C-alpha positions as CSV (number, residue, x, y, z in Angstrom):
1,M,77.3,54.5,106.1
2,I,76.9,53.1,109.6
3,D,74.2,54.8,111.7
4,R,75.3,54.4,115.3
5,P,73.4,55.3,118.5
6,V,75.1,57.4,121.2
7,R,76.8,55.3,123.9
8,I,78.0,56.4,127.3
9,G,81.1,55.1,129.0
10,L,82.4,55.6,132.5
11,Q,86.2,55.6,133.0
12,L,86.5,54.5,136.7
13,Q,90.0,55.6,137.3
14,P,91.6,53.1,139.7
15,Q,93.2,55.6,142.0
16,H,92.7,56.9,145.6
17,M,90.1,54.3,146.6
18,D,90.0,50.8,147.9
19,Y,88.8,48.0,145.7
20,A,85.5,47.6,147.6
21,T,84.6,51.1,146.4
22,I,85.7,50.4,142.9
23,R,83.5,47.3,142.8
24,R,80.5,49.1,144.2
25,V,80.8,52.0,141.8
26,A,81.3,49.7,138.8
27,S,78.0,47.9,139.7
28,E,76.2,51.2,140.3
29,A,77.3,52.4,136.8
30,E,76.0,49.3,135.2
31,D,72.7,49.5,137.1
32,L,72.3,53.2,136.0
33,G,72.6,52.1,132.4
34,A,76.2,52.9,131.3
35,D,77.2,51.2,128.1
36,V,80.9,50.8,128.7
37,L,83.0,50.6,131.8
38,F,86.7,51.6,131.4
39,N,89.6,51.7,133.7
40,W,93.2,52.8,132.7
41,D,96.6,51.1,132.5
42,H,98.9,52.8,134.9
43,F,100.8,51.8,138.0
44,Y,100.6,55.1,139.9
45,P,97.9,57.8,140.2
46,L,97.8,60.4,137.5
47,S,96.5,63.1,139.8
48,G,96.4,63.9,143.5
49,E,98.9,62.2,145.8
50,P,101.5,60.6,143.5
51,D,101.9,57.6,145.8
52,G,98.2,57.2,146.6
53,L,96.1,54.0,146.4
54,H,96.2,52.5,142.9
55,F,95.4,49.1,141.3
56,E,96.5,47.3,138.2
57,C,94.4,47.3,135.0
58,W,94.1,43.8,133.6
59,T,93.5,41.8,136.8
60,M,90.8,44.4,137.5
61,L,89.2,43.8,134.1
62,A,89.0,40.1,134.8
63,A,87.3,40.8,138.1
64,W,84.8,43.2,136.3
65,A,84.1,40.4,133.8
66,E,82.7,38.4,136.7
67,S,81.1,41.1,138.8
68,T,79.2,42.7,135.9
69,S,76.8,41.2,133.4
70,R,75.8,43.7,130.7
71,V,78.3,46.5,130.2
72,E,81.2,46.3,127.9
73,I,84.6,46.6,129.7
74,G,88.0,47.7,128.7
75,A,91.0,49.9,129.4
76,L,91.1,53.5,128.2
77,V,93.8,52.6,127.3
78,T,96.2,49.6,127.7
79,C,99.9,50.6,127.3
80,N,101.4,48.5,124.6
81,S,104.8,48.7,126.2
82,Y,104.0,46.8,129.3
83,R,103.2,43.3,127.9
84,N,104.3,41.1,125.1
85,P,101.7,41.4,122.3
86,E,101.1,37.7,122.1
87,L,100.5,37.6,125.9
88,L,98.2,40.7,125.7
89,A,96.2,38.9,123.0
90,D,95.8,35.9,125.2
91,M,94.8,38.0,128.2
92,A,92.2,39.8,126.1
93,R,90.9,36.6,124.7
94,T,90.6,35.2,128.3
95,V,88.7,38.2,129.6
96,D,86.6,38.1,126.5
97,H,85.5,34.6,127.5
98,I,85.1,35.4,131.2
99,S,82.8,38.3,130.2
100,D,80.8,36.4,127.6
101,G,82.0,38.7,124.8
102,R,82.0,42.1,126.4
103,L,85.7,43.1,126.2
104,I,87.0,46.1,124.2
105,L,90.7,46.1,123.7
106,G,91.7,49.7,124.2
107,I,95.4,50.3,123.4
108,G,97.9,53.1,123.0
109,S,101.6,53.6,122.8
110,G,102.1,54.8,126.4
111,W,103.3,58.1,127.8
112,F,103.6,58.1,131.6
113,E,107.3,58.1,132.2
114,R,107.1,57.1,135.9
115,D,105.4,53.8,135.0
116,Y,108.3,52.9,132.8
117,T,111.1,53.9,135.1
118,E,109.6,52.4,138.3
119,Y,108.7,49.1,136.6
120,G,111.8,48.7,134.5
121,Y,110.5,49.4,131.0
122,E,112.5,51.4,128.5
123,F,110.8,54.7,128.0
124,G,112.5,55.6,124.7
125,T,110.8,58.2,122.5
126,A,107.2,58.9,121.5
127,G,108.0,57.9,117.9
128,G,109.7,54.7,119.0
129,R,106.7,53.7,121.2
130,L,104.4,54.3,118.3
131,D,106.6,52.2,116.0
132,D,106.3,49.4,118.6
133,L,102.5,49.7,118.6
134,A,102.5,49.5,114.9
135,E,104.5,46.2,115.1
136,S,102.3,44.8,118.0
137,L,98.9,45.3,116.5
138,P,99.3,42.7,113.6
139,R,100.8,40.3,116.1
140,I,97.8,40.6,118.4
141,E,95.4,40.1,115.6
142,S,97.4,37.1,114.4
143,R,97.6,35.5,117.8
144,W,93.8,35.8,118.2
145,G,93.5,33.7,115.0
146,R,95.6,30.9,116.6
147,L,94.3,30.7,120.1
148,N,92.2,27.7,121.2
149,P,89.5,28.5,121.9
150,P,89.4,31.6,119.8
151,P,87.7,34.8,121.1
152,T,84.0,34.7,121.3
153,R,83.7,37.5,118.7
154,K,85.9,39.9,116.8
155,I,87.2,41.8,119.8
156,P,86.7,45.5,119.1
157,V,90.0,47.4,119.1
158,L,90.0,50.9,120.4
159,I,93.1,53.0,119.7
160,G,93.7,56.2,121.7
161,G,95.6,59.2,120.5
162,G,95.6,61.9,117.8
163,G,99.0,61.9,116.1
164,E,98.3,62.6,112.5
165,K,101.3,60.8,110.8
166,K,101.4,57.6,112.8
167,T,98.5,57.1,115.2
168,L,95.7,58.0,112.9
169,R,97.2,55.8,110.2
170,L,97.1,52.9,112.7
171,V,93.5,53.8,113.5
172,A,92.6,53.6,109.8
173,K,94.2,50.1,109.5
174,H,93.3,48.4,112.8
175,A,90.7,50.2,114.9
176,D,87.0,49.7,115.4
177,I,86.9,52.7,117.8
178,W,89.1,55.8,117.9
179,H,89.3,57.7,121.1
180,S,90.3,61.4,121.3
181,F,90.3,64.0,124.1
182,A,90.2,66.7,121.4
183,D,87.9,69.7,121.6
184,A,85.3,70.1,118.8
185,E,87.5,72.3,116.5
186,T,90.5,69.9,116.8
187,L,88.3,66.8,116.4
188,E,86.9,68.2,113.1
189,H,90.4,68.6,111.8
190,K,91.6,65.2,113.0
191,L,88.6,63.5,111.4
192,G,89.6,65.0,108.1
193,V,93.1,63.5,108.5
194,L,91.6,60.2,109.5
195,R,89.4,60.1,106.4
196,G,92.5,60.6,104.3
197,H,94.3,57.7,106.0
198,C,91.1,55.5,105.5
199,E,91.0,56.3,101.8
200,T,94.7,55.3,101.5
201,A,93.9,52.1,103.4
202,G,90.8,51.3,101.4
203,R,88.5,51.5,104.4
204,D,85.2,53.2,105.0
205,P,85.7,55.7,107.8
206,S,82.2,55.1,109.1
207,E,83.3,51.7,110.2
208,I,85.2,53.4,113.0
209,E,83.2,54.6,116.0
210,V,84.4,58.0,117.2
211,S,85.0,58.2,121.0
212,V,85.5,61.3,123.0
213,A,85.4,62.6,126.6
214,Y,82.0,63.7,127.7
215,K,81.7,67.5,128.0
216,A,78.2,68.9,128.6
217,D,79.1,72.3,127.0
218,S,80.2,70.8,123.7
219,R,78.4,67.4,123.5
220,E,76.0,68.5,120.8
221,R,78.8,69.8,118.5
222,L,80.9,66.7,119.1
223,H,77.8,64.6,118.2
224,E,77.3,66.7,115.0
225,L,80.9,65.9,114.0
226,G,80.2,62.2,114.4
227,A,81.2,61.3,118.0
228,R,79.1,58.5,119.3
229,L,80.9,57.1,122.4
230,F,81.1,59.7,125.2
231,T,83.0,58.8,128.4
232,V,82.7,60.4,131.8
233,G,85.8,60.1,134.0
234,V,85.7,59.7,137.8
235,G,88.3,58.8,140.4
236,G,88.5,58.3,144.2
237,P,88.3,58.6,147.1
238,E,84.5,59.0,146.6
239,P,83.5,58.9,142.9
240,D,80.6,61.1,142.1
241,L,78.3,59.7,139.4
242,A,76.2,62.9,138.9
243,E,77.8,63.6,135.6
244,L,77.2,60.1,134.4
245,R,73.5,60.4,135.3
246,Q,73.4,63.6,133.3
247,A,75.1,62.0,130.3
248,L,72.8,59.0,130.4
249,T,69.7,61.3,130.3
250,W,71.2,63.1,127.3
251,R,71.9,59.8,125.6
252,N,68.3,58.7,126.1
253,D,67.0,61.9,124.6
254,V,69.4,61.8,121.6
255,N,68.6,58.2,120.8
256,K,64.8,58.5,120.9
């Protein structure tokens, strides 16, 4: 059994603000003591003005790799559909090196139809996109083993989503971190399903860090269930880090 401390992430949603603001808030989050800094992999805002300011995920992660020095960085989550898996593996390896080993590869099957249609990707079906993810994950892992230089460490893979038949099976086989937006009751059920997939895969489920959205009113129950990475989400135009400060105080108390 792996005993993990609570960690706090910030998902700095790259929408409705200029890059100077994004860079400033990223640095502030690191200075406050956040453990992980996430963005997301979309091409348009997910809330507010649909055609508002927005920036691309992976070029931003490379910039964060240079502008930060301590926090882990990653996407919550990368859309598997948007990049060839070998290319994505190489991109992740490169950002891993730029950051001196601080990258988390967050990945999911994709869902935001406008991204697909506007950028020329085939949207298909949810099941088909999950099948594509299942094909891509071994290719990413294989490419990491062939790159020169190799990654600086075993890059942690975070898989997002809660589908019980396909997604959680992939989590059991490939993930170091599983992210869910579920409430406590749903999370308890999903963890039972995940344990079943881990048993089938011959894997200890405690090897997988459980990641959730930070919710002040349910954080203790989520923690009791096994969640250890709690992420606060903020977007533009003026990100408010008050909830991040609250979460960090709670983390420090829990980890004493």
